[in-house]
Backbone of each chain as nested JSON, in Angstrom:
{
  "chains": [
    {"id": "A", "residues": [
      {"number": 1, "name": "MET", "atoms": {"N": [23.635, 29.54, -22.522], "CA": [22.799, 28.6, -21.774], "C": [22.151, 29.271, -20.569]}},
      {"number": 2, "name": "ILE", "atoms": {"N": [22.919, 30.086, -19.872], "CA": [22.353, 30.758, -18.704], "C": [21.638, 32.0, -19.204]}},
      {"number": 3, "name": "GLU", "atoms": {"N": [20.316, 31.969, -19.175], "CA": [19.534, 33.118, -19.609], "C": [18.324, 33.217, -18.694]}},
      {"number": 4, "name": "VAL", "atoms": {"N": [17.602, 34.33, -18.782], "CA": [16.441, 34.515, -17.909], "C": [15.416, 33.441, -18.233]}},
      {"number": 5, "name": "GLY", "atoms": {"N": [14.99, 32.704, -17.221], "CA": [14.016, 31.653, -17.435], "C": [14.597, 30.256, -17.481]}},
      {"number": 6, "name": "ARG", "atoms": {"N": [15.91, 30.14, -17.539], "CA": [16.525, 28.809, -17.599], "C": [16.482, 28.166, -16.221]}},
      {"number": 7, "name": "VAL", "atoms": {"N": [16.014, 26.934, -16.154], "CA": [15.975, 26.199, -14.89], "C": [17.367, 25.622, -14.646]}},
      {"number": 8, "name": "CYS", "atoms": {"N": [17.878, 25.832, -13.434], "CA": [19.23, 25.379, -13.114], "C": [19.205, 24.584, -11.825]}},
      {"number": 9, "name": "LEU", "atoms": {"N": [20.321, 23.915, -11.584], "CA": [20.533, 23.211, -10.327], "C": [21.706, 23.898, -9.655]}},
      {"number": 10, "name": "LYS", "atoms": {"N": [21.554, 24.213, -8.388], "CA": [22.665, 24.852, -7.685], "C": [23.602, 23.763, -7.189]}},
      {"number": 11, "name": "ILE", "atoms": {"N": [24.899, 23.893, -7.504], "CA": [25.816, 22.813, -7.16], "C": [26.735, 23.157, -6.007]}},
      {"number": 12, "name": "ALA", "atoms": {"N": [26.659, 24.366, -5.469], "CA": [27.559, 24.714, -4.376], "C": [26.798, 25.465, -3.313]}},
      {"number": 13, "name": "GLY", "atoms": {"N": [27.301, 25.458, -2.124], "CA": [26.705, 26.244, -1.059], "C": [25.697, 25.452, -0.252]}},
      {"number": 14, "name": "ARG", "atoms": {"N": [25.069, 26.148, 0.698], "CA": [24.125, 25.477, 1.577], "C": [22.862, 25.049, 0.858]}},
      {"number": 15, "name": "ASP", "atoms": {"N": [22.592, 25.615, -0.318], "CA": [21.414, 25.212, -1.082], "C": [21.796, 24.338, -2.265]}},
      {"number": 16, "name": "ALA", "atoms": {"N": [22.902, 23.647, -2.168], "CA": [23.33, 22.775, -3.263], "C": [22.335, 21.657, -3.448]}},
      {"number": 17, "name": "GLY", "atoms": {"N": [22.071, 21.289, -4.7], "CA": [21.132, 20.23, -5.007], "C": [19.71, 20.73, -5.184]}},
      {"number": 18, "name": "LYS", "atoms": {"N": [19.474, 22.034, -5.023], "CA": [18.12, 22.56, -5.178], "C": [17.967, 23.165, -6.563]}},
      {"number": 19, "name": "ARG", "atoms": {"N": [16.72, 23.122, -7.045], "CA": [16.45, 23.666, -8.373], "C": [16.007, 25.115, -8.286]}},
      {"number": 20, "name": "CYS", "atoms": {"N": [16.432, 25.909, -9.261], "CA": [16.114, 27.324, -9.251], "C": [16.033, 27.815, -10.684]}},
      {"number": 21, "name": "VAL", "atoms": {"N": [15.584, 29.048, -10.813], "CA": [15.427, 29.664, -12.123], "C": [16.224, 30.949, -12.143]}},
      {"number": 22, "name": "VAL", "atoms": {"N": [16.859, 31.239, -13.268], "CA": [17.571, 32.503, -13.398], "C": [16.546, 33.594, -13.67]}},
      {"number": 23, "name": "VAL", "atoms": {"N": [16.58, 34.632, -12.851], "CA": [15.567, 35.667, -12.922], "C": [16.141, 36.971, -13.478]}},
      {"number": 24, "name": "ASP", "atoms": {"N": [17.45, 37.131, -13.34], "CA": [18.079, 38.36, -13.81], "C": [19.58, 38.088, -13.964]}},
      {"number": 25, "name": "LEU", "atoms": {"N": [20.209, 38.844, -14.849], "CA": [21.668, 38.738, -15.019], "C": [22.247, 40.131, -14.855]}},
      {"number": 26, "name": "PRO", "atoms": {"N": [22.524, 40.537, -13.594], "CA": [22.912, 41.928, -13.373], "C": [24.28, 42.296, -13.922]}},
      {"number": 27, "name": "GLU", "atoms": {"N": [25.251, 41.421, -13.781], "CA": [26.587, 41.726, -14.301], "C": [27.18, 40.453, -14.852]}},
      {"number": 28, "name": "LYS", "atoms": {"N": [28.365, 40.594, -15.445], "CA": [29.019, 39.434, -16.03], "C": [29.323, 38.427, -14.932]}},
      {"number": 29, "name": "ASN", "atoms": {"N": [29.079, 37.165, -15.195], "CA": [29.375, 36.064, -14.274], "C": [28.445, 35.95, -13.086]}},
      {"number": 30, "name": "TYR", "atoms": {"N": [27.419, 36.783, -12.968], "CA": [26.507, 36.685, -11.828], "C": [25.077, 36.552, -12.314]}},
      {"number": 31, "name": "ALA", "atoms": {"N": [24.257, 35.812, -11.557], "CA": [22.852, 35.638, -11.87], "C": [22.053, 35.769, -10.589]}},
      {"number": 32, "name": "VAL", "atoms": {"N": [20.829, 36.299, -10.708], "CA": [19.909, 36.334, -9.572], "C": [18.986, 35.136, -9.722]}},
      {"number": 33, "name": "ILE", "atoms": {"N": [18.924, 34.293, -8.704], "CA": [18.137, 33.068, -8.808], "C": [16.983, 33.092, -7.822]}},
      {"number": 34, "name": "GLU", "atoms": {"N": [15.983, 32.269, -8.102], "CA": [14.762, 32.195, -7.298], "C": [14.212, 30.798, -7.536]}},
      {"number": 35, "name": "GLY", "atoms": {"N": [13.407, 30.319, -6.569], "CA": [12.847, 28.982, -6.76], "C": [12.882, 28.246, -5.441]}},
      {"number": 36, "name": "GLN", "atoms": {"N": [13.448, 27.053, -5.423], "CA": [13.566, 26.317, -4.17], "C": [14.613, 26.939, -3.263]}},
      {"number": 37, "name": "THR", "atoms": {"N": [15.473, 27.809, -3.865], "CA": [16.465, 28.522, -3.061], "C": [15.898, 29.886, -2.69]}},
      {"number": 38, "name": "ARG", "atoms": {"N": [16.609, 30.575, -1.836], "CA": [16.214, 31.949, -1.537], "C": [16.516, 32.821, -2.735]}},
      {"number": 39, "name": "ARG", "atoms": {"N": [15.899, 33.977, -2.765], "CA": [16.202, 34.912, -3.847], "C": [17.555, 35.522, -3.562]}},
      {"number": 40, "name": "ARG", "atoms": {"N": [18.528, 35.244, -4.434], "CA": [19.862, 35.731, -4.155], "C": [20.684, 35.81, -5.423]}},
      {"number": 41, "name": "LYS", "atoms": {"N": [21.794, 36.509, -5.311], "CA": [22.736, 36.629, -6.419], "C": [23.78, 35.543, -6.253]}},
      {"number": 42, "name": "CYS", "atoms": {"N": [24.119, 34.869, -7.346], "CA": [25.15, 33.859, -7.222], "C": [25.965, 33.799, -8.493]}},
      {"number": 43, "name": "ASN", "atoms": {"N": [27.149, 33.275, -8.382], "CA": [28.056, 33.138, -9.512], "C": [27.544, 32.036, -10.426]}},
      {"number": 44, "name": "ILE", "atoms": {"N": [27.64, 32.255, -11.755], "CA": [27.085, 31.24, -12.663], "C": [27.927, 29.968, -12.679]}},
      {"number": 45, "name": "ILE", "atoms": {"N": [29.14, 30.041, -12.104], "CA": [29.948, 28.827, -11.987], "C": [29.257, 27.826, -11.077]}},
      {"number": 46, "name": "HIS", "atoms": {"N": [28.469, 28.325, -10.119], "CA": [27.821, 27.451, -9.155], "C": [26.467, 26.959, -9.624]}},
      {"number": 47, "name": "LEU", "atoms": {"N": [26.146, 27.173, -10.897], "CA": [24.865, 26.718, -11.441], "C": [25.114, 25.695, -12.52]}},
      {"number": 48, "name": "GLU", "atoms": {"N": [24.278, 24.666, -12.544], "CA": [24.324, 23.674, -13.61], "C": [23.02, 23.803, -14.383]}},
      {"number": 49, "name": "PRO", "atoms": {"N": [23.06, 24.334, -15.614], "CA": [21.795, 24.517, -16.343], "C": [21.18, 23.185, -16.738]}},
      {"number": 50, "name": "LEU", "atoms": {"N": [19.84, 23.138, -16.636], "CA": [19.096, 21.943, -17.02], "C": [18.406, 22.165, -18.353]}},
      {"number": 51, "name": "LYS", "atoms": {"N": [17.735, 21.091, -18.841], "CA": [17.113, 21.184, -20.172], "C": [15.932, 22.148, -20.173]}},
      {"number": 52, "name": "GLU", "atoms": {"N": [15.239, 22.266, -19.001], "CA": [13.976, 23.001, -19.001], "C": [14.186, 24.503, -19.015]}},
      {"number": 53, "name": "LYS", "atoms": {"N": [13.204, 25.177, -19.603], "CA": [13.203, 26.643, -19.614], "C": [11.774, 27.091, -19.421]}},
      {"number": 54, "name": "ILE", "atoms": {"N": [11.568, 28.081, -18.551], "CA": [10.198, 28.542, -18.32], "C": [10.075, 29.989, -18.764]}},
      {"number": 55, "name": "LYS", "atoms": {"N": [8.811, 30.403, -18.941], "CA": [8.558, 31.757, -19.447], "C": [8.278, 32.671, -18.273]}},
      {"number": 56, "name": "ILE", "atoms": {"N": [9.244, 33.482, -17.929], "CA": [9.001, 34.497, -16.898], "C": [9.622, 35.796, -17.363]}},
      {"number": 57, "name": "SER", "atoms": {"N": [9.115, 36.872, -16.77], "CA": [9.698, 38.173, -17.114], "C": [10.921, 38.396, -16.244]}},
      {"number": 58, "name": "LYS", "atoms": {"N": [11.782, 39.29, -16.686], "CA": [13.0, 39.572, -15.932], "C": [12.613, 40.185, -14.584]}},
      {"number": 59, "name": "GLY", "atoms": {"N": [13.175, 39.688, -13.503], "CA": [12.855, 40.24, -12.189], "C": [11.514, 39.765, -11.653]}},
      {"number": 60, "name": "ALA", "atoms": {"N": [11.097, 38.551, -12.054], "CA": [9.796, 38.042, -11.621], "C": [9.793, 37.795, -10.121]}},
      {"number": 61, "name": "SER", "atoms": {"N": [8.579, 37.833, -9.559], "CA": [8.468, 37.637, -8.109], "C": [8.479, 36.156, -7.781]}},
      {"number": 62, "name": "HIS", "atoms": {"N": [8.56, 35.859, -6.495], "CA": [8.636, 34.463, -6.04], "C": [7.379, 33.698, -6.412]}},
      {"number": 63, "name": "GLU", "atoms": {"N": [6.213, 34.379, -6.311], "CA": [4.944, 33.691, -6.597], "C": [4.843, 33.296, -8.057]}},
      {"number": 64, "name": "GLU", "atoms": {"N": [5.264, 34.226, -8.96], "CA": [5.207, 33.908, -10.396], "C": [6.113, 32.73, -10.723]}},
      {"number": 65, "name": "VAL", "atoms": {"N": [7.322, 32.77, -10.148], "CA": [8.285, 31.697, -10.418], "C": [7.754, 30.371, -9.885]}},
      {"number": 66, "name": "ALA", "atoms": {"N": [7.16, 30.407, -8.684], "CA": [6.656, 29.154, -8.098], "C": [5.548, 28.56, -8.946]}},
      {"number": 67, "name": "LYS", "atoms": {"N": [4.677, 29.446, -9.479], "CA": [3.562, 28.971, -10.317], "C": [4.078, 28.294, -11.579]}},
      {"number": 68, "name": "GLU", "atoms": {"N": [5.063, 28.94, -12.236], "CA": [5.6, 28.362, -13.47], "C": [6.35, 27.07, -13.226]}},
      {"number": 69, "name": "LEU", "atoms": {"N": [7.071, 27.009, -12.102], "CA": [7.842, 25.793, -11.826], "C": [6.931, 24.621, -11.52]}},
      {"number": 70, "name": "LYS", "atoms": {"N": [5.756, 24.927, -10.933], "CA": [4.827, 23.846, -10.607], "C": [4.338, 23.173, -11.88]}},
      {"number": 71, "name": "LYS", "atoms": {"N": [4.245, 23.958, -12.986], "CA": [3.754, 23.39, -14.249], "C": [4.7, 22.34, -14.788]}},
      {"number": 72, "name": "ILE", "atoms": {"N": [6.007, 22.502, -14.531], "CA": [6.938, 21.491, -15.035], "C": [7.317, 20.492, -13.956]}},
      {"number": 73, "name": "GLY", "atoms": {"N": [6.64, 20.583, -12.807], "CA": [6.802, 19.508, -11.838], "C": [7.784, 19.761, -10.726]}},
      {"number": 74, "name": "ILE", "atoms": {"N": [8.23, 21.004, -10.579], "CA": [9.172, 21.294, -9.488], "C": [8.377, 21.99, -8.387]}},
      {"number": 75, "name": "GLU", "atoms": {"N": [8.327, 21.357, -7.235], "CA": [7.558, 21.89, -6.124], "C": [8.388, 22.908, -5.364]}},
      {"number": 76, "name": "VAL", "atoms": {"N": [7.761, 24.074, -5.119], "CA": [8.445, 25.11, -4.357], "C": [7.648, 25.339, -3.076]}},
      {"number": 77, "name": "GLU", "atoms": {"N": [8.339, 25.354, -1.944], "CA": [7.653, 25.553, -0.675], "C": [7.103, 26.963, -0.593]}},
      {"number": 78, "name": "GLU", "atoms": {"N": [5.996, 27.113, 0.123], "CA": [5.421, 28.444, 0.346], "C": [6.351, 29.239, 1.228]}},
      {"number": 79, "name": "LYS", "atoms": {"N": [6.55, 30.5, 0.898], "CA": [7.419, 31.339, 1.722], "C": [6.702, 31.619, 3.035]}},
      {"number": 80, "name": "LYS", "atoms": {"N": [7.408, 31.371, 4.144], "CA": [6.787, 31.573, 5.448], "C": [6.672, 33.063, 5.711]}},
      {"number": 81, "name": "LYS", "atoms": {"N": [5.533, 33.467, 6.218], "CA": [5.359, 34.89, 6.548], "C": [6.12, 35.182, 7.832]}},
      {"number": 82, "name": "LYS", "atoms": {"N": [6.736, 36.379, 7.893], "CA": [7.483, 36.739, 9.106], "C": [6.474, 36.978, 10.224]}},
      {"number": 83, "name": "SER", "atoms": {"N": [6.716, 36.37, 11.372], "CA": [5.779, 36.553, 12.495], "C": [6.058, 37.893, 13.146]}},
      {"number": 84, "name": "GLY", "atoms": {"N": [5.039, 38.488, 13.688], "CA": [5.236, 39.735, 14.408], "C": [5.127, 40.953, 13.527]}},
      {"number": 85, "name": "GLU", "atoms": {"N": [4.614, 40.769, 12.281], "CA": [4.468, 41.949, 11.4], "C": [3.091, 42.539, 11.531]}}
    ]},
    {"id": "B", "residues": [
      {"number": 1, "name": "MET", "atoms": {"N": [60.484, 7.49, 35.928], "CA": [59.741, 6.603, 35.03], "C": [58.245, 6.863, 35.21]}},
      {"number": 2, "name": "PRO", "atoms": {"N": [57.515, 7.269, 34.154], "CA": [56.079, 7.543, 34.357], "C": [55.334, 6.247, 34.619]}},
      {"number": 3, "name": "ARG", "atoms": {"N": [54.19, 6.398, 35.303], "CA": [53.44, 5.17, 35.58], "C": [52.878, 4.649, 34.261]}},
      {"number": 4, "name": "PRO", "atoms": {"N": [52.591, 3.34, 34.204], "CA": [52.286, 2.704, 32.919], "C": [51.218, 3.417, 32.089]}},
      {"number": 5, "name": "ARG", "atoms": {"N": [50.197, 3.969, 32.741], "CA": [49.134, 4.565, 31.928], "C": [49.597, 5.815, 31.191]}},
      {"number": 6, "name": "TYR", "atoms": {"N": [50.662, 6.44, 31.654], "CA": [51.142, 7.662, 30.987], "C": [52.243, 7.404, 29.977]}},
      {"number": 7, "name": "ARG", "atoms": {"N": [52.665, 6.127, 29.831], "CA": [53.735, 5.867, 28.876], "C": [53.208, 5.833, 27.453]}},
      {"number": 8, "name": "SER", "atoms": {"N": [51.9, 5.737, 27.277], "CA": [51.313, 5.685, 25.932], "C": [51.587, 6.987, 25.183]}},
      {"number": 9, "name": "ARG", "atoms": {"N": [51.751, 6.887, 23.837], "CA": [51.982, 8.09, 23.037], "C": [50.702, 8.879, 22.793]}},
      {"number": 10, "name": "GLY", "atoms": {"N": [49.602, 8.406, 23.302], "CA": [48.377, 9.185, 23.242], "C": [48.373, 10.337, 24.23]}},
      {"number": 11, "name": "TYR", "atoms": {"N": [49.341, 10.331, 25.123], "CA": [49.528, 11.436, 26.058], "C": [50.747, 12.231, 25.635]}},
      {"number": 12, "name": "ARG", "atoms": {"N": [50.718, 13.508, 25.919], "CA": [51.919, 14.307, 25.692], "C": [52.34, 14.951, 27.003]}},
      {"number": 13, "name": "ARG", "atoms": {"N": [53.647, 15.231, 27.099], "CA": [54.212, 15.748, 28.343], "C": [54.328, 17.257, 28.253]}},
      {"number": 14, "name": "VAL", "atoms": {"N": [53.827, 17.943, 29.28], "CA": [53.821, 19.405, 29.306], "C": [54.543, 19.855, 30.57]}},
      {"number": 15, "name": "PHE", "atoms": {"N": [55.53, 20.739, 30.413], "CA": [56.228, 21.276, 31.584], "C": [55.486, 22.491, 32.089]}},
      {"number": 16, "name": "VAL", "atoms": {"N": [55.176, 22.506, 33.372], "CA": [54.403, 23.598, 33.963], "C": [55.229, 24.21, 35.095]}},
      {"number": 17, "name": "ARG", "atoms": {"N": [55.276, 25.531, 35.11], "CA": [56.005, 26.219, 36.19], "C": [54.981, 26.634, 37.238]}},
      {"number": 18, "name": "THR", "atoms": {"N": [55.149, 26.126, 38.47], "CA": [54.147, 26.392, 39.507], "C": [54.396, 27.757, 40.135]}},
      {"number": 19, "name": "PRO", "atoms": {"N": [53.415, 28.285, 40.881], "CA": [53.641, 29.563, 41.579], "C": [54.804, 29.5, 42.551]}},
      {"number": 20, "name": "GLY", "atoms": {"N": [55.129, 28.286, 43.042], "CA": [56.273, 28.147, 43.933], "C": [57.588, 27.972, 43.199]}},
      {"number": 21, "name": "SER", "atoms": {"N": [57.619, 28.351, 41.881], "CA": [58.843, 28.307, 41.061], "C": [59.4, 26.913, 40.877]}},
      {"number": 22, "name": "GLN", "atoms": {"N": [58.53, 25.925, 40.844], "CA": [59.0, 24.573, 40.57], "C": [58.529, 24.178, 39.19]}},
      {"number": 23, "name": "ASN", "atoms": {"N": [59.348, 23.404, 38.491], "CA": [58.926, 22.879, 37.193], "C": [58.394, 21.481, 37.376]}},
      {"number": 24, "name": "VAL", "atoms": {"N": [57.133, 21.298, 37.111], "CA": [56.544, 19.966, 37.251], "C": [56.045, 19.506, 35.884]}},
      {"number": 25, "name": "LEU", "atoms": {"N": [55.816, 18.224, 35.782], "CA": [55.377, 17.606, 34.532], "C": [53.894, 17.297, 34.631]}},
      {"number": 26, "name": "HIS", "atoms": {"N": [53.15, 17.738, 33.604], "CA": [51.744, 17.374, 33.513], "C": [51.549, 16.531, 32.271]}},
      {"number": 27, "name": "TYR", "atoms": {"N": [50.572, 15.644, 32.32], "CA": [50.276, 14.795, 31.172], "C": [48.944, 15.231, 30.593]}},
      {"number": 28, "name": "LYS", "atoms": {"N": [48.938, 15.477, 29.267], "CA": [47.684, 15.888, 28.61], "C": [47.421, 14.953, 27.457]}},
      {"number": 29, "name": "ARG", "atoms": {"N": [46.135, 14.758, 27.168], "CA": [45.747, 13.888, 26.048], "C": [45.969, 14.589, 24.723]}},
      {"number": 30, "name": "ARG", "atoms": {"N": [46.328, 13.827, 23.685], "CA": [46.505, 14.434, 22.36], "C": [45.167, 14.541, 21.657]}},
      {"number": 31, "name": "LYS", "atoms": {"N": [45.065, 15.557, 20.802], "CA": [43.834, 15.735, 20.023], "C": [43.804, 14.737, 18.867]}},
      {"number": 32, "name": "PRO", "atoms": {"N": [42.596, 14.383, 18.401], "CA": [42.531, 13.48, 17.236], "C": [42.999, 14.182, 15.973]}},
      {"number": 33, "name": "SER", "atoms": {"N": [43.243, 13.405, 14.936], "CA": [43.771, 13.981, 13.689], "C": [42.661, 14.695, 12.918]}},
      {"number": 34, "name": "LYS", "atoms": {"N": [43.055, 15.456, 11.896], "CA": [42.086, 16.234, 11.124], "C": [41.242, 15.312, 10.248]}},
      {"number": 35, "name": "ALA", "atoms": {"N": [40.006, 15.787, 10.009], "CA": [39.088, 14.997, 9.184], "C": [39.479, 15.094, 7.72]}},
      {"number": 36, "name": "GLU", "atoms": {"N": [39.289, 13.978, 6.982], "CA": [39.656, 13.95, 5.562], "C": [38.431, 13.649, 4.716]}},
      {"number": 37, "name": "CYS", "atoms": {"N": [38.456, 14.133, 3.492], "CA": [37.382, 13.843, 2.543], "C": [37.358, 12.347, 2.282]}},
      {"number": 38, "name": "SER", "atoms": {"N": [36.157, 11.75, 2.302], "CA": [36.101, 10.29, 2.194], "C": [36.385, 9.813, 0.781]}},
      {"number": 39, "name": "SER", "atoms": {"N": [36.331, 10.714, -0.241], "CA": [36.621, 10.214, -1.58], "C": [37.986, 10.651, -2.079]}},
      {"number": 40, "name": "CYS", "atoms": {"N": [38.416, 11.884, -1.821], "CA": [39.714, 12.288, -2.37], "C": [40.806, 12.373, -1.31]}},
      {"number": 41, "name": "GLY", "atoms": {"N": [40.441, 12.382, -0.034], "CA": [41.469, 12.365, 1.001], "C": [42.014, 13.72, 1.392]}},
      {"number": 42, "name": "SER", "atoms": {"N": [41.502, 14.8, 0.822], "CA": [42.008, 16.115, 1.208], "C": [41.415, 16.497, 2.566]}},
      {"number": 43, "name": "LEU", "atoms": {"N": [42.104, 17.421, 3.266], "CA": [41.649, 17.824, 4.59], "C": [40.347, 18.603, 4.484]}},
      {"number": 44, "name": "LEU", "atoms": {"N": [39.425, 18.324, 5.389], "CA": [38.122, 18.986, 5.358], "C": [38.166, 20.275, 6.153]}},
      {"number": 45, "name": "LYS", "atoms": {"N": [37.44, 21.286, 5.66], "CA": [37.38, 22.558, 6.371], "C": [36.1, 22.608, 7.176]}},
      {"number": 46, "name": "GLY", "atoms": {"N": [36.136, 23.315, 8.277], "CA": [34.93, 23.51, 9.071], "C": [34.648, 22.394, 10.041]}},
      {"number": 47, "name": "VAL", "atoms": {"N": [35.543, 21.423, 10.138], "CA": [35.365, 20.325, 11.088], "C": [36.432, 20.485, 12.174]}},
      {"number": 48, "name": "PRO", "atoms": {"N": [36.024, 20.75, 13.408], "CA": [37.021, 20.94, 14.457], "C": [37.629, 19.611, 14.887]}},
      {"number": 49, "name": "ARG", "atoms": {"N": [38.854, 19.694, 15.424], "CA": [39.437, 18.481, 15.984], "C": [39.564, 18.694, 17.479]}},
      {"number": 50, "name": "GLU", "atoms": {"N": [38.703, 18.029, 18.198], "CA": [38.675, 18.146, 19.651], "C": [38.391, 16.785, 20.241]}},
      {"number": 51, "name": "LEU", "atoms": {"N": [38.73, 16.66, 21.523], "CA": [38.447, 15.407, 22.213], "C": [36.934, 15.263, 22.398]}},
      {"number": 52, "name": "PRO", "atoms": {"N": [36.454, 14.044, 22.535], "CA": [35.007, 13.802, 22.618], "C": [34.29, 14.637, 23.667]}},
      {"number": 53, "name": "TYR", "atoms": {"N": [34.935, 14.898, 24.802], "CA": [34.215, 15.64, 25.847], "C": [33.884, 17.047, 25.383]}},
      {"number": 54, "name": "LYS", "atoms": {"N": [34.709, 17.602, 24.496], "CA": [34.445, 18.951, 23.979], "C": [33.475, 18.909, 22.807]}},
      {"number": 55, "name": "MET", "atoms": {"N": [33.629, 17.889, 21.949], "CA": [32.752, 17.797, 20.785], "C": [31.304, 17.628, 21.191]}},
      {"number": 56, "name": "ARG", "atoms": {"N": [31.096, 16.941, 22.292], "CA": [29.73, 16.693, 22.741], "C": [29.046, 17.975, 23.194]}},
      {"number": 57, "name": "THR", "atoms": {"N": [29.828, 18.95, 23.685], "CA": [29.203, 20.196, 24.136], "C": [28.866, 21.112, 22.973]}},
      {"number": 58, "name": "MET", "atoms": {"N": [29.474, 20.863, 21.788], "CA": [29.218, 21.746, 20.65], "C": [27.907, 21.375, 19.977]}},
      {"number": 59, "name": "GLY", "atoms": {"N": [27.241, 22.38, 19.422], "CA": [26.047, 22.124, 18.636], "C": [26.416, 21.56, 17.28]}},
      {"number": 60, "name": "LYS", "atoms": {"N": [25.405, 20.961, 16.588], "CA": [25.677, 20.253, 15.338], "C": [26.27, 21.153, 14.268]}},
      {"number": 61, "name": "SER", "atoms": {"N": [25.793, 22.401, 14.182], "CA": [26.273, 23.231, 13.079], "C": [27.674, 23.749, 13.31]}},
      {"number": 62, "name": "ARG", "atoms": {"N": [28.22, 23.578, 14.531], "CA": [29.6, 24.002, 14.759], "C": [30.591, 22.936, 14.323]}},
      {"number": 63, "name": "LYS", "atoms": {"N": [30.094, 21.735, 14.049], "CA": [31.025, 20.647, 13.786], "C": [31.133, 20.285, 12.32]}},
      {"number": 64, "name": "ARG", "atoms": {"N": [30.334, 20.933, 11.448], "CA": [30.399, 20.606, 10.03], "C": [29.879, 21.798, 9.239]}},
      {"number": 65, "name": "PRO", "atoms": {"N": [30.274, 21.93, 7.944], "CA": [29.711, 23.004, 7.134], "C": [28.265, 22.721, 6.779]}},
      {"number": 66, "name": "GLU", "atoms": {"N": [27.518, 23.799, 6.538], "CA": [26.086, 23.731, 6.275], "C": [25.865, 23.492, 4.79]}},
      {"number": 67, "name": "ARG", "atoms": {"N": [26.048, 22.26, 4.353], "CA": [26.054, 21.951, 2.923], "C": [25.778, 20.469, 2.803]}},
      {"number": 68, "name": "PRO", "atoms": {"N": [25.142, 19.992, 1.723], "CA": [25.006, 18.541, 1.569], "C": [26.371, 17.87, 1.624]}},
      {"number": 69, "name": "TYR", "atoms": {"N": [26.446, 16.754, 2.302], "CA": [27.705, 16.018, 2.52], "C": [28.731, 16.839, 3.287]}},
      {"number": 70, "name": "GLY", "atoms": {"N": [28.258, 17.851, 4.033], "CA": [29.18, 18.645, 4.811], "C": [29.82, 17.806, 5.9]}},
      {"number": 71, "name": "GLY", "atoms": {"N": [31.125, 17.851, 6.016], "CA": [31.816, 17.04, 7.006], "C": [32.166, 15.656, 6.512]}},
      {"number": 72, "name": "VAL", "atoms": {"N": [31.697, 15.305, 5.306], "CA": [31.987, 13.982, 4.745], "C": [32.823, 14.114, 3.479]}},
      {"number": 73, "name": "LEU", "atoms": {"N": [32.351, 14.961, 2.566], "CA": [33.074, 15.197, 1.316], "C": [33.537, 16.633, 1.272]}},
      {"number": 74, "name": "CYS", "atoms": {"N": [34.657, 16.866, 0.577], "CA": [35.108, 18.235, 0.386], "C": [34.192, 18.913, -0.642]}},
      {"number": 75, "name": "SER", "atoms": {"N": [34.289, 20.242, -0.728], "CA": [33.358, 20.976, -1.598], "C": [33.499, 20.545, -3.046]}},
      {"number": 76, "name": "ARG", "atoms": {"N": [34.737, 20.247, -3.464], "CA": [34.953, 19.837, -4.857], "C": [34.252, 18.53, -5.169]}},
      {"number": 77, "name": "CYS", "atoms": {"N": [34.413, 17.554, -4.273], "CA": [33.81, 16.243, -4.514], "C": [32.29, 16.317, -4.432]}},
      {"number": 78, "name": "THR", "atoms": {"N": [31.76, 17.202, -3.573], "CA": [30.305, 17.364, -3.506], "C": [29.77, 17.86, -4.829]}},
      {"number": 79, "name": "ARG", "atoms": {"N": [30.434, 18.861, -5.394], "CA": [29.977, 19.397, -6.699], "C": [29.997, 18.322, -7.77]}},
      {"number": 80, "name": "LYS", "atoms": {"N": [31.102, 17.557, -7.793], "CA": [31.22, 16.487, -8.8], "C": [30.074, 15.51, -8.661]}},
      {"number": 81, "name": "LYS", "atoms": {"N": [29.765, 15.156, -7.416], "CA": [28.729, 14.163, -7.172], "C": [27.362, 14.673, -7.612]}},
      {"number": 82, "name": "ILE", "atoms": {"N": [27.055, 15.94, -7.292], "CA": [25.756, 16.501, -7.669], "C": [25.632, 16.56, -9.187]}},
      {"number": 83, "name": "VAL", "atoms": {"N": [26.698, 16.983, -9.858], "CA": [26.643, 17.094, -11.312], "C": [26.534, 15.713, -11.952]}},
      {"number": 84, "name": "GLU", "atoms": {"N": [27.258, 14.73, -11.417], "CA": [27.162, 13.353, -11.931], "C": [25.749, 12.831, -11.827]}},
      {"number": 85, "name": "ASN", "atoms": {"N": [25.108, 13.062, -10.656], "CA": [23.758, 12.55, -10.453], "C": [22.78, 13.142, -11.434]}},
      {"number": 86, "name": "ILE", "atoms": {"N": [22.972, 14.417, -11.772], "CA": [21.991, 15.069, -12.633], "C": [22.24, 14.737, -14.098]}},
      {"number": 87, "name": "ARG", "atoms": {"N": [23.496, 14.389, -14.43], "CA": [23.786, 14.104, -15.833], "C": [23.498, 12.658, -16.214]}},
      {"number": 88, "name": "LYS", "atoms": {"N": [23.139, 11.851, -15.227], "CA": [22.873, 10.43, -15.532], "C": [21.617, 10.289, -16.366]}}
    ]}
  ]
}
């Protein structure tokens, strides 16, 4: 169920209740997620897979993921640019 | 015999040794009890137990975990609730 492109809901942590997409599976039991959450590695125990699946390449960037998620109706906030750069 | 306001069990008695080598009694207020999960009753983590005068000086993020239902439900019950909502 947990594969690259699967839309999930994060059920634990400070970003619990947010929707995200699995972008990479670096090792057993861990997934790299992106979407309404920050780009981060998390344990797959803390993910609840949903019915939807989107087409992205492994290691996709935030912009690609946001574009695909918008097609299925999940709004992703624009990443704020760091000030002072 | 302590004066009436100090006979309450909300105060505790503390023996203090003064610089003049005398043992005197001080009365201190007791702290409130630990916070419990509102659904399962287990003790909550990340919620301090302090008297109101101290809690008011703390910022909001020091008094609860940074998580939905933080300070209200334990982590287990939060997960159950999120999964229940999505499976409906």
